[in-house]
N, C-alpha and C positions, 0 to 999 in steps of 0.2 A: 397397566397405568392404563388410562384414556389415551387415546388421543384429543390434542389438537381440536379447536374447530378453526382454526388459519391458523395465523401464523407473522414474527414481522425479524425481518431477520433483516439490521443497522448496523452501515459498516463501509466505508468510504473504498477501498480498497476487493474490487471486481471479484479481485483472481481469488484473496483469501477468503472471500466470501462463499463463491461456486464452494472453496476447499471445505469449508464448514459444514457444511450443507449435504454434499456428499459420504462426508465424515461422519455428521451429531445425528442428521434431521432424516434421512432419507433410510437410511439402513432401519431401524427402525418401525417405519412404515411397512418395508419388504418385507417386514418378522411377525409382523399382527397381518397381512397380510396372505402368509407362508401360514400361519397360524390356524387363521378363518379359514383357508381351507380345509386343511387338517381334517376339524373342523364339523364340519360339510359331508366326513367320508366320502374325499377323495373325488367328490361329485363336480369338481369347480377341479380341471387342470390347472399346474404352479402357474405353468404361463396364465396365465388367464390372469394369476392371483398375481402377479405383477404387480405396484402400480404404473400406471401410467402419467411420464411426467412434460408435460407442456410447457410451454414455456410465453412468452407472450412481453412484449418489448410497447412498458408507457410512450415512449418519443415516439411508435406506432400509430397512437391510439388503440382504447382494446374495443377491437370489433365487435358484428354476431358469432362473430367462431366462440372468444371467450367468455357473452353473457353466457350461452350454449352452455358450452363446458358446467358453465357457477352454479347454473338454476338447473337444465333438464336432465333429468333421473338417467342414465345413462342402460346401454340395453346390454354388455356383455357380461356387466356384475365388478365389473376391476375398479379400482382406487383413480382418481383419479384427483391428481397434486398440480396444480396451475401458478406457474412459480409469473411471477409477476416482475422483470428487471427492470431500476429506476424508476420504484413505484410513489419515489417523491417530486419527478415531471408531472404528473397525474395535476390534475384541475382539479376544484375543489366539489363545480356539480359534481363529477365522476367518481372524486370520493363519497362528494353525501350518497352517493347512488350504491357506492360501494356499502357506507356500511347501514344503509341500510337493508342489501341482501344478507348479510354476514351476521345479520340478527334472529337470523331467520338458520336453524343450523340444519347439516346438511352430512348423515354420516359418509355418503360416497367421495367428494370433494370435501379437497383440504389445500388451499389458497392460500398462500406464500407471497409476502410482499419485501421487494427488496428498496430497503432505503439507501443506497449510493451514494448520500449527501457525504460533503462537509462538515467538519468537526470544529469545535473552534471551546476552550475553555472545558475542556473536559465534556462533552455532549453535541451531538451534532447539527447541525443546525438547518434545521426540519421547517417548510413554508408554514404561515400562520392559523391555514387552514389545515395542516395534518396532524402538528402541535397538537390543537383541538377538537382535532375526532373523538370519540365516545370508543371506537373499537380499536382504542390505541390505547387509551386509559384502562382498557378493561381487558387487554394484551396483556398489556406491565401489569396488571396484578395478578392474574391468573397465568405470568409466568409465563406467557405466550409468545413472549420474541426471547432474540441473540440479541445486543449488543458490543460492539468492538471498534474504534477510536482505527484501526488500523495496526499497523507497524511502528516504531519508531525509534529512539539511540535505546530506551530500554529493555524492548525486545528481541530486538534483532536477532540481538546474537544467539539465543533459547531457542526464532526461530530455524534458520540457519543450521543448525547441527541438529534439527528438528531432523526436517529437507534433508539431506547432506545423507540423512543415517538412511533414509527412504532412501532413498538412490542406492548407499549402502557404497555409501565413501568414507575411507576415515580421518578424518581431517588433522593435522596436527596443529597445535589449542597456538600459534601463533598464523598459523595458513587460517583458521577459523575467525579471531581476530583484526586482523587483515580486513577479510576478507568482509565479515559483519560493520568496519567502519567503510570501508573503499566500494557498499554498495548505494542506488538507494532502496529506501523503506516502501519496500515495493513489491510482491508478494510473487508478479507473474516476470517480473523481472529478476529477484532472487529466483524462480524457477529455471527460469534459463537459461543465467549462469550456472546453475552448479548440475546443470545435463550436458553443455559444451564442458566441466569441466570431467562430468563423467565422464564424454567421451573423450578425453585426449591425455585417463589415464590410466592407465594400461591396470593396476591393480586394483584400484580403488584408494590410490593409497596417496594426497592431497598437501602439499609442502609449498611454504610460499612463496619458492619457485616458481610452483605452477600455477600461483593463485598470479600472480605479478604477470607474466603473458597473458594470461586470459584481455587482459587490461588494453593491450593489442588489437583485442577484438569486439570488447563489449565498453559500449558509448559510455554506458552507465557508471563504470567502474574509474574510466579515465580521467571523466572531474572531478573525483574523490582522491586517488596515487597523486593528481595535478596539484590539489588547494594541500596535500599536506607537505607534497616537495614545499612544496612555498611560505608556508608554516617553517619548518627546516632550512634557511636559506638556503637549498640548492639552486641554486640558479641553471646550474650548468642542467642538472636532471629535467629542471622547469623549460629550459628553454631547445633545448630534444624533443619534451614533449606532443612541445607545439609543431616543431618540423614536421616529427612525426605523423601529424597531422594531415589531411589530403589539402587541408584548406589553410595551412597557418592557422588555426587553431581557435577563427572566425567561427565556426558554429560551436565552441564553444564561452562564448565571451556571456551569450547572457542567460546563460544558469549559473556563471563562475559568479556573475556578479549575481544573483539569486542569493546561491549558496554561502556563498565570500557574508556578505550584509547577516543573512545569520549569524554564520561563525563569530564574526565581530561582534552582534550583540551580546553574544550565550559569552565572549573573556570578557565584554564590557559588566558584565551580569558580574562573573567572577573577580576580578579584579574590584568590584566596589563591593567582596561581600557578601553578596546578596547568595539562597540557597539557590541552586539549579541542578537539574539533573543529568547527566554524563556514565559512559559505561564508565565502573570501570576501572580494567585495563587501558583508558586515554587521561582517565581525570591528572591526576598529576600531573602529566607532557603539561597540557591543556590549563593551569592554573599555570605551572612553571611559564609559558606564553603570555599569558598574561599578565602572571608580574611583570619579565621583560619586556610587553612593549606598551606598558604600565596607558594613563590613558591622554597622553602624550600621543601614544602610538599605533594605538586605538580609534584616536582621531585622525589622523592621518589616510589608517585605511579606510577608513567611512567615508571623508574628502575624497577618496584618491576614485569610488565606486561611486561616486555621485557625478563624476567631474567624467566619466568613459561612458556612464549611463548617456552623461543632459548630451557628450558631444556627436554622442550616435541619433537621438534623437532630434537636435536639436541642426543636423546631417554637415557638422564640421569637419565633422574626421564618417568614415569606413566601418564599419568592425572589426574587418581586422584592422585597422590603421591605435584604435582604443582599442583595441586586444595586446595589442604591443607596449605599445605608450602604458598601461595599466599593468601587466606584469615586469618591467622594469619600474614602476612606480613603487610594488607590492616588492621586488625583492630583493630592492635595497631598506622599506620599511621592516622586515623580518628579517634582513642579515643584520640590521644595525646590531650595535651595544648594547646591552638595557637603561633603558631613563630612566 
């Protein structure tokens, strides 16, 4: 297969993007370079045949070093892979210059543009001057691009399982389910927790008890476990978690407001009979919770979240005071009998 002239990687998760490039994009280039070296009858050393990967950061601007690497012929015969991180931050003027340069094929140079912008409604939120680029449309037509919205509830479990296996971990099904629901959908955060589990597990076996121990050292995991305790009406575990935090849970306030608002909207949609996606292993539990709270309970949750945020931003309460009041209200709401 012929090598693409250039390539676009569009994904909001930098770690996921980097992992895909290292696994899917760069190895074929190295193999092509080795094949080219052997066709030269060994005249080109294998070390020289390996691609020269150079990384540039868009927020620092593309300096002369980049433009020289893109347009000038190399003296050593090596392929140059030019990776531009955060390419969605480049100005319209720079992209106009890039689009013109990419129109000229350069066999020894392979530019890769990483668009790490957020997604909305299944599509990347690219700046208008990039979305209209001819080179982007051409790359899409030639299949010279990879797109991924990142991780979500639909893909978390499979990704956690694959990464765990890569580290040699054997996870019990319940441990895998708990960890998948507990972690934020971020590849870097997931990798960090799995590496900690790998160190904590002597033989690679991971059970629920070990996963829960990790919450004491992993803030990303604490907040999801905390929400689960709230929803289950386990007030004792909720306050115990807050006491365990060095600041009394103050640092958890705004992450809790964001995630709890998202959770409340999801439960509202379920209660209204709308079609939503949640992992299969928690769907029944979420639907029971939505039915138990009803419109009245969910309205109270949203009111409590709004009041807590307003009290801090207006200066009426400190984050710690707002957190304690919010937890007390949510504990009563989730702990109340069915409505």
